[in-house]
C-alpha positions as CSV (number, residue, x, y, z in Angstrom):
1,M,148.4,146.3,124.5
2,D,150.8,143.5,125.2
3,S,154.2,143.4,123.5
4,W,155.0,140.6,121.2
5,V,158.4,138.8,121.0
6,D,158.8,136.6,118.0
7,G,155.1,136.6,117.3
8,Q,153.9,135.8,120.9
9,P,152.7,138.0,123.7
10,A,155.7,138.5,126.1
11,D,157.2,141.0,128.5
12,V,160.6,139.5,128.9
13,L,163.7,139.4,126.8
14,S,166.8,137.2,126.8
15,L,169.8,138.8,128.5
16,K,172.0,137.4,125.7
17,D,170.2,139.5,123.1
18,R,172.7,141.5,120.9
19,G,170.3,144.4,120.6
20,L,170.6,144.9,124.4
21,A,174.3,144.2,124.5
22,Y,175.5,146.1,121.5
23,G,172.6,147.9,119.8
24,D,172.9,145.3,117.1
25,G,169.7,145.8,115.3
26,L,167.1,148.1,113.7
27,F,163.8,149.7,114.5
28,E,160.8,151.2,112.8
29,T,158.2,153.5,114.4
30,I,154.9,153.3,112.5
31,A,151.7,155.3,112.9
32,V,148.6,153.1,113.0
33,R,145.1,154.4,112.0
34,A,142.0,152.3,111.9
35,G,144.1,149.2,112.3
36,Q,146.3,150.0,109.3
37,P,150.1,150.6,109.6
38,L,150.7,153.8,107.5
39,L,153.5,154.2,105.0
40,L,154.1,150.5,105.5
41,E,155.9,149.8,102.2
42,R,158.4,152.6,102.9
43,H,159.0,151.3,106.4
44,L,159.6,147.8,105.1
45,L,161.9,149.0,102.3
46,R,164.1,150.8,104.8
47,L,164.1,147.8,107.1
48,A,165.1,145.5,104.3
49,E,167.9,147.9,103.4
50,G,169.1,147.9,107.0
51,C,169.0,144.1,107.1
52,S,171.0,143.8,104.0
53,R,173.7,146.2,105.1
54,L,173.9,144.7,108.6
55,A,173.7,141.1,107.3
56,I,170.7,140.3,109.5
57,A,168.8,137.4,107.8
58,A,165.3,138.3,108.8
59,D,162.2,136.8,107.3
60,Q,160.6,139.9,105.7
61,A,157.3,138.2,104.8
62,L,156.9,137.1,108.4
63,I,157.7,140.6,109.7
64,R,155.1,142.1,107.3
65,S,152.5,139.5,108.5
66,E,153.2,140.2,112.2
67,L,153.1,144.0,111.7
68,T,149.8,144.0,110.0
69,A,148.3,141.6,112.6
70,Y,149.6,143.6,115.5
71,A,148.4,146.9,113.9
72,S,144.9,145.4,113.4
73,L,144.7,144.7,117.1
74,L,146.2,148.0,118.2
75,G,143.6,150.0,116.1
76,E,145.0,153.5,116.8
77,G,148.4,154.4,118.0
78,V,152.1,154.1,117.3
79,L,153.7,150.7,116.7
80,K,157.4,150.1,117.3
81,L,159.2,147.2,115.7
82,I,162.6,146.3,117.1
83,L,164.6,143.8,115.1
84,T,167.8,142.4,116.7
85,R,170.3,139.9,115.5
86,G,169.2,137.6,118.3
87,D,171.2,135.9,121.0
88,S,174.9,135.3,121.2
89,Q,177.6,134.6,123.8
90,R,180.0,137.2,125.2
91,G,182.1,139.1,122.6
92,Y,181.5,141.1,119.4
93,A,181.5,138.2,117.1
94,A,178.0,137.1,116.2
95,D,176.8,133.5,116.3
96,P,176.1,132.6,112.7
97,R,173.3,130.3,114.0
98,A,171.6,133.2,115.8
99,Q,167.9,133.7,114.9
100,P,166.8,137.4,114.5
101,R,164.4,138.5,117.2
102,R,161.3,140.5,116.4
103,I,159.8,142.7,119.1
104,L,156.6,144.6,118.6
105,Q,155.3,147.3,121.0
106,G,152.1,149.3,120.9
107,N,151.5,152.8,122.3
108,A,148.7,155.3,122.4
109,P,148.5,157.8,119.5
110,A,151.2,160.5,119.8
111,T,149.9,163.8,121.0
112,Y,151.6,167.1,120.1
113,P,150.3,170.6,120.5
114,A,148.2,171.6,117.5
115,A,150.2,174.8,117.3
116,H,153.3,172.9,116.2
117,A,151.6,172.2,112.9
118,E,149.4,175.2,112.6
119,Q,151.8,178.0,113.7
120,G,155.3,176.4,113.5
121,I,158.0,175.6,115.9
122,R,161.4,176.7,117.2
123,L,164.5,174.5,116.8
124,F,167.1,174.2,119.6
125,P,170.6,174.5,118.1
126,C,172.2,171.4,119.5
127,T,175.9,171.2,120.2
128,T,176.0,167.4,120.0
129,R,177.3,166.5,116.6
130,L,176.6,163.5,114.4
131,S,179.6,161.4,113.7
132,E,180.3,160.3,110.2
133,Q,180.0,156.5,109.4
134,P,178.9,155.8,105.8
135,L,178.3,152.1,106.6
136,L,175.5,153.0,109.0
137,A,174.4,156.3,107.4
138,G,170.7,156.4,106.6
139,L,169.8,153.4,108.7
140,K,167.4,153.4,111.6
141,H,169.7,151.3,113.7
142,L,169.5,150.9,117.5
143,N,172.5,153.0,118.3
144,R,170.8,156.3,119.2
145,L,173.1,157.8,121.9
146,E,173.8,160.9,119.8
147,Q,170.1,161.7,119.7
148,V,169.8,160.9,123.4
149,L,172.6,163.4,124.2
150,A,171.1,166.0,121.8
151,R,167.6,165.7,123.3
152,S,169.0,166.3,126.8
153,E,170.3,169.7,125.8
154,W,166.9,171.4,126.2
155,Q,164.0,170.8,128.7
156,D,161.9,173.9,128.0
157,S,158.6,173.9,126.1
158,E,159.8,176.7,123.8
159,H,161.6,174.3,121.6
160,A,159.8,171.4,120.0
161,E,162.8,169.9,118.2
162,G,166.6,170.3,117.9
163,L,168.8,170.9,114.9
164,M,171.8,168.5,114.5
165,L,174.9,169.1,112.4
166,D,177.7,166.7,111.6
167,L,181.3,167.0,112.7
168,S,182.1,169.1,109.7
169,G,179.3,171.6,110.5
170,R,176.9,170.5,107.8
171,V,173.2,170.7,108.5
172,I,171.8,167.2,108.7
173,E,168.5,166.7,110.5
174,G,166.4,167.2,113.6
175,V,166.8,165.0,116.6
176,F,163.8,162.9,115.6
177,S,163.0,164.3,112.2
178,N,164.3,165.2,108.8
179,L,164.8,168.8,107.7
180,F,163.9,170.5,104.4
181,L,164.5,174.0,103.2
182,V,162.9,175.9,100.4
183,R,164.8,178.4,98.2
184,D,163.4,180.1,95.1
185,G,160.7,177.5,94.8
186,A,163.0,174.5,95.0
187,L,163.1,171.9,97.8
188,F,166.4,170.9,99.4
189,T,167.3,168.3,102.0
190,A,170.5,167.0,103.4
191,D,172.7,164.3,101.8
192,L,172.6,161.4,104.3
193,S,175.4,159.4,102.8
194,R,177.7,160.1,105.8
195,C,175.3,160.2,108.7
196,G,171.7,160.7,109.6
197,V,168.5,158.7,109.3
198,A,166.7,158.4,106.0
199,G,163.1,159.0,107.2
200,V,160.2,157.4,105.4
201,M,158.3,160.7,105.4
202,R,161.4,162.4,103.9
203,A,161.3,159.8,101.1
204,E,157.5,160.3,100.6
205,I,157.9,164.1,100.5
206,L,160.7,163.8,97.8
207,F,158.4,161.5,95.8
208,Q,155.4,163.8,96.1
209,A,157.3,166.9,95.3
210,A,158.8,165.3,92.2
211,S,155.3,164.1,91.1
212,L,154.1,167.7,91.4
213,G,157.0,169.0,89.3
214,I,158.7,170.8,92.3
215,P,162.5,170.9,91.8
216,T,164.2,168.8,94.5
217,E,167.8,168.4,95.4
218,I,169.7,166.2,97.9
219,A,172.9,168.0,98.8
220,D,175.2,169.2,101.5
221,I,173.6,172.1,103.4
222,S,175.6,174.8,105.2
223,L,174.4,177.0,108.0
224,E,174.7,179.9,105.6
225,Q,172.3,178.2,103.2
226,L,169.9,177.4,106.0
227,Q,169.9,181.1,107.0
228,Q,169.2,182.1,103.4
229,A,166.2,179.7,103.0
230,D,162.8,181.1,102.3
231,E,161.0,178.3,104.2
232,V,162.2,175.5,106.6
233,F,160.3,172.6,107.9
234,V,160.8,169.3,109.6
235,C,159.0,166.0,109.1
236,N,158.6,162.5,110.4
237,S,156.1,159.6,109.8
238,V,154.2,160.2,113.0
239,Y,153.4,163.9,113.0
240,G,153.8,164.8,109.4
241,I,155.3,168.3,108.8
242,W,156.0,171.1,111.2
243,P,157.0,174.5,109.8
244,V,160.1,175.9,111.4
245,L,160.0,179.6,112.5
246,A,163.3,180.0,114.2
247,C,166.5,178.4,115.3
248,G,168.6,180.5,117.6
249,A,168.8,183.9,115.9
250,L,167.6,182.6,112.5
251,R,164.0,183.3,111.4
252,W,161.7,182.0,108.7
253,S,157.9,182.0,108.0
254,A,155.6,179.1,107.2
255,G,155.4,179.6,103.4
256,P,153.2,178.2,100.7
257,L,155.3,175.2,99.7
258,T,155.5,174.1,103.3
259,R,151.7,174.4,103.6
260,K,151.1,172.5,100.4
261,L,153.3,169.6,101.3
262,Q,151.9,169.7,104.9
263,R,148.4,169.1,103.5
264,I,149.7,166.1,101.5
265,A,151.4,164.6,104.5
266,R,148.3,165.1,106.5
267,T,146.2,163.1,104.1
268,L,148.8,160.3,104.2
269,L,148.6,160.1,108.0
270,D,144.8,160.4,108.2
271,A,144.3,157.3,106.0
């Protein structure tokens, strides 16, 4: 399917675009089923938060309209929205007259081995660390070089994801997913106020767990706490939930709470 730039089919982009020059922008990766963008409200909420914090004056109603129209044409697959600050001249200072640029790209449905969800995965213990920047923490901004470096650390098929820590050694997330652990029936996920991406599936899992009366906690997580977990899983808005069986010498099993939440995530992505 053709890409859209500012609502029109296009395959070119201005060389003055600040997203290209500086990574000055945001993006969302959205699963599409039967022409419907899934978890759309959560994606738009995160996008609006990013626009507010980066002071990008984007037309949220227009973005919603274009997303739904593009998804309807795509039918099945993965939709990527890239929102940049638009064009400017040389230098870091942005042109206050710049118009935010909207880029939509459609791809075929993501394919992952069924065993990832059914049997679980191994995490690669990445040496690349996430830097701490509270001003950008949680946002799905365009600066993803830390993830690019982390993903380059393994090429084998034995590992489906990587585990990323911050510079202080706290457990934060996967390379392209969020991480949860289960201990004594309670659900824990990392505090993302310093770094990391606040995933929309992470938000949905926290909501669903609270609705079911499952104790949840957002907190700093150490490697020792990860080791002591009863269950570990990773999630994102395209594949749902994958149980984690191992990371280096650490071992877990795909437990009942992981499976329960996995079934809920599957219903959300099969809509």
